[in-house]
N, C-alpha and C positions, 0 to 999 in steps of 0.2 A: 873664346868669344861666345859663339852660339852653342849652347849645350844640347838643345833638342831640335835638330833640323829634320823635320818630317816631310816626306814627299817622294816622288819617283825620280829615279835617275834616267838619263837619256837611254841607257842600255835597256832598262826595264820597259820603257815605252816602246822602243824598237822591237823588243821581243813580243810584246802584246800585239803590235801592228803586224808583225810577221805571221803570228798565229791566226789573226783575223783574215789576213790575205790568203793564207793557205785554205782556210775554211771556205772562203768565197770562191776560190778557184775550184774547189771540189763540188760545190753546190750548183753553180751556174750551168755547167754542161748538162747536168742531170735535168734541170728545168727545161732546157732546149729540147731534149729528147722527148720529154713528156708532152710538149705542145702538139706534136703530130698525133699522138695517141688520143689526146683530148679532142682534137678536131675530128678524128675518125669516129670516136664515140658520140660526139655532138651531132655528126651527120646521121649516124644510125638512129639516134633519138628523134631527130627532126623528121626523118623518113617515117618513123612510127607515128608521130603526131599527124603528119599529112595523110597517112593511110587511115588513121582514125577519123579524120575530117572527111575523107572520101567516102568512108563507110557511113558516116552520119548523113552525108549528102544522098547516098543511095537510099537510106531509110526514109528520108523526107521526100525525095523526088521520084523514087522508083527505078532509077537508072544511075549508073556511075557517070561522073563528069568526064568529058572528052579530053579536057586539058586543065592545067592549073589555073588558067585565066578564069575559067568557069567557077572554080572554088573561090578564087580571089574576088570575083565580081559579086558573088553571093555572100561575102564576108565569112567564109569558112576559114580562110587563111589570109595572111598579110603578104605584102610584097617581099619582105625580107625572109619569108619562109619558103621562097621558091629556089633558093640556093643555100648550099651548106656553108659552114664556116670556112672550109678549105677552098671554096670557090666552085665546087662541082654543082651542076644543075640537077634539080629533082625533076623527074618525068613521071607521067601517069599513062598507063596503057591498059585498057580493058579493066579498069578498077584496081590495078596493082601499081603501087608507087615504088619507084626505084631511083637509083642515082645514075646519071650519065657516065659512061666510061671513056669520055673524050680525054 
């Protein structure tokens, strides 16, 4: 009847789906582990940015800001720059910016 039947069999399709599933199972856990590292590095970078803005405030005003609200009120930082991506709060004390250890 049909001389040239071209296409994939059900077995071939199942093998391909199995390979794709195994690759996904290997990749997804690695992405979950990386999110903690990304949040930690993002927090370090945000602390550096806020420290630079506190130093800029010092250069313009002659003294360090007493709190982050001062920096925010003078448009040195925005509201979302007061907390890290992981939820920790950024603090400023005597011109030094740090992350709360709560």
